[in-house]
N, C-alpha and C positions, 0 to 999 in steps of 0.2 A: 163340469168345470167351466169356468168363465174367465177369459182374459180381457181386460179393458185397457186399451191404449189411450193415453191422454197427451196429445201434442208431442208425440214421440219424434225425435230427430237423431240423426247420427252423422258425425262428420269425422273426416280424417285430415289432420293438419288444418288447413283453412277451407277445405272443400266439403260442402254439405252433400251427403249421399241422398238423404231425404229429410223432410221436415214436416212437422205438424200433422202427424198421422193420428187421427181420432177414429178408433175402430173397436168393435166388440166381437170377440170370438166366443161362441157358446157351444156346449156339448150337444151332440146329436146332429151337428152340421159338418159339412165338408167345405173347406175354404181353399182357394188357390191364390197364392201370391204370384203375380205375373209381371213380366218385364223382360227386356232384352238382356243379353249377357253383360255383366258388369253394372247392372242398374241398381243392385242392392238387395235383391231377393234373398239371397243366402244370409246377408248381413242381418236383415230383419228377422229371419228365422232363428238365427243364433241369439239375437236379443230376446226373442220369445222364449228360448230354451234356458235363458240365464247365463249362457256362455259368453255373451258380450254385454257391456253396459251401454245404455243409450246416452247420447251426449246431452239430451234435454228431454223433458217430459216425464211422465210417470206410467208405470205398468202396475195394474192391480190384478192379482190372481185370487180366485175364489174357488174353493172346493165344492163338491156336490151338495154339501150341507150348508153352503153359503158362508162358511168360515173363511176368513182371509188367510192366504198362504204367504209365507215369507219368500221373497225372491231367491234367497240363497239356498232354499230347500226345495224349490220347485222341481229339481231334477229327479226327486223321488217319485214324482207324479207323471213323468213323461218318458217316452221312448223316441229315439231319433235314428233315422237312416239317412246318410249323406255320403257323397263321394269322398269328402275330405276326412271322414272318420276311418281310422285304421283298425283292423282286426289284429288280435294277438296271433301272429303267424307261426309261432312255435307250438301252438295248440293244434290238435285235430279239431274238426267241427264238433264232434261229440264232447271233447274236453272243453271247448269254448262255451258250449251251451250249459254244461254242468257248472262251470265257473260263473257264468252270467246269472244262473239261478240262485246263487248265493246272495245276490244283491237285489234282484227283482224276480218275484214269482211269475210263473207262466199262466196264461189264461186257461181256464177249464181244467186246471191241474194237469196239463199236458206234460208228458215226459220228454226229455231231449230226443229220444229215439222217435217219438211220434212227430215231433217238429221236423226232424231231418227227413222223414218220409214225406211229410206234407209239402216240402219244397223240392222234392225230387233228387235229393243228394245222398240217399241211403247207400249207394255203392261207393261213396267217397267219405263216409262218416269217420273213418279212422285215418284218412289222409291228412297230412299237415296242411294248414291253411295256406302256407307260403307256396304250396304246389298247386293251388287252385287257379283256374283261369279267372279272368276279370269278371266274367258272367257268373261263375260259381260263387265268387266272393260277394257279388251283389245280392245273390239269393240268400247268402248267409246273413248279410246286413239286414235284409228285409225280414228274415226269420226272427232275428233278435228284436226288431222293432215291433212287428205285428203280434208276436206271441208273448211279449211282456205285458203283464196285467197292469196297465196304466191307463188313466182316463184321457191323456193327451198324447197324440201320435203326430210327430213332425216328420215329414218326408221331403227331402231335398233332392230333386231330380231323380226320383225313385227308379226309373227305368234305364239309368245309365248302364251301359255294357250288356244289357239284356237282349237276347234274341226274341223272335216272335213268341216262342213258347214261354219264355221268361216274362214277357209283357202280359200274356194271358194269365200267368200265375199271379202277377201283381194285382190284376183286377179281381181275381178270385179271392185273394187274401183281403183286399180292400172291402169287397162286398160282405164277406163273412166276419172278419175280425175288426173292421172299422165301424161296424154298426154300434150306435150308442156312445161312441167316443167323440171327442173333439179332434178332428183330422184337419191338418193344415199342410198343403202341398206347395212347395216352391218349384216353379217350372216355367219354361217357355215352350214346352212340347204338349200340344193338345191331347195326345194319347195318355199323358200322365194325369191330367186334371179334368178329363171329359165328364167325370161323374161328380165333380164339385159343384155345389149349388150356388156358392157365393164367391165372387171374384174381387180381389183387391189388386189394382194395377199400380205398381210402385212408381210409375212415371207420373201419376197424378199428384205426387208429393215431392216433385223436384222444384227447387227454388233457386 
């Protein structure tokens, strides 16, 4: 998958967050969107996901076969983990994954039970999500993203609320299940993007 940005800009009211971003994201690479808090990192990631519209410029999505993808259907091709995304807290984790699988298949035909074990939450598989700690919820979000069979993986501050063991888990998942995919990490924490080969600093596009 390839995403081409052509003079992308975003503004709120009269204030430009960023302008004139020309950039190409390609499958098989890991990218990091960098910048201080409030600089527009998450905004750009949401534009890439199709969740927000740019104020100016064009975005071109191409599938692995080179065919152009429509922006309003790109969500079929991506998975996203972010602090602002909510989980269905009335579900148990097992129920959540079974529900999720109705919309996006899992990699390697993995079963929900296998995924729960892979992220170390097997003892809480039947516990309601609303009773999870913040770190457990983050593991659940990462599980949904990494194990969805999508070519595009968007990760916004992926180590939020994770302890040391959780951070190690994140890097294990990234190494195994990020391979061959287009991975884009939005972060200002080096431990989250240290394996990213290509960096895009949002402050370079302030006007």
